[in-house]
C-alpha positions as CSV (number, residue, x, y, z in Angstrom):
1,M,-20.7,-46.0,-26.1
2,L,-23.7,-43.3,-25.7
3,L,-23.3,-43.2,-22.2
4,A,-19.4,-42.4,-22.6
5,E,-20.6,-39.6,-24.9
6,A,-22.9,-38.1,-22.6
7,A,-20.3,-38.2,-19.5
8,V,-17.6,-36.6,-21.6
9,Q,-20.1,-33.6,-22.7
10,E,-20.0,-30.6,-20.6
11,A,-23.1,-29.7,-18.4
12,S,-25.2,-26.8,-20.0
13,K,-24.8,-23.5,-18.3
14,F,-28.2,-22.7,-19.5
15,N,-31.2,-23.1,-17.0
16,T,-34.8,-22.7,-17.0
17,F,-35.3,-20.0,-14.5
18,D,-33.0,-17.8,-16.8
19,V,-36.0,-17.7,-19.5
20,F,-38.0,-16.1,-16.4
21,M,-35.7,-13.4,-15.3
22,I,-35.5,-12.2,-18.5
23,L,-39.5,-11.9,-19.0
24,F,-39.7,-10.2,-15.4
25,T,-37.1,-7.8,-16.6
26,I,-39.2,-7.0,-19.6
27,L,-42.5,-6.9,-17.3
28,I,-40.2,-4.6,-15.1
29,F,-39.2,-2.0,-17.7
30,A,-43.0,-1.8,-19.3
31,G,-44.3,-1.1,-15.9
32,V,-41.6,1.6,-15.4
33,V,-42.3,3.2,-18.6
34,R,-45.7,3.0,-17.9
35,L,-45.6,4.9,-14.5
36,L,-43.0,7.4,-16.1
37,R,-45.8,8.1,-19.0
38,A,-48.7,8.6,-16.4
39,P,-50.1,11.8,-16.0
40,Q,-50.1,11.8,-12.4
41,K,-46.8,10.4,-11.1
42,N,-46.3,8.2,-8.3
43,K,-42.4,9.1,-7.0
44,F,-42.1,6.3,-4.6
45,A,-43.0,3.5,-7.5
46,I,-41.0,4.9,-10.3
47,A,-38.2,5.1,-7.7
48,F,-38.8,1.1,-6.6
49,G,-39.8,0.4,-10.0
50,V,-36.0,1.6,-11.0
51,V,-34.4,-0.3,-8.4
52,S,-36.1,-3.5,-9.0
53,L,-35.0,-2.9,-13.1
54,L,-31.5,-2.3,-12.0
55,V,-31.1,-4.9,-9.6
56,F,-32.8,-7.3,-12.6
57,L,-30.3,-5.8,-15.4
58,V,-27.2,-6.5,-13.2
59,S,-28.7,-10.4,-12.4
60,D,-29.3,-10.8,-16.3
61,Y,-25.7,-9.5,-17.1
62,A,-24.3,-12.0,-14.8
63,M,-26.5,-14.5,-15.9
64,I,-25.8,-13.9,-19.6
65,M,-21.5,-13.8,-18.7
66,H,-21.9,-17.0,-17.2
67,W,-23.2,-18.2,-20.2
68,L,-20.3,-17.2,-22.5
69,S,-17.8,-18.4,-19.8
């Protein structure tokens, strides 16, 4: 009976890697904020951080939309 109920349940859409994606996004955000507050600005590092942050934000958005669907 227990096996039959487990077979009927839908598979979880949450993956353990999702936690790491959110943590990396927060870490990149903190790095970009730190770079923007620095007295001597490194424009290449700021641009690279912003592009990385945008990629991770889009990935997080797609991941969360997958959870909700």
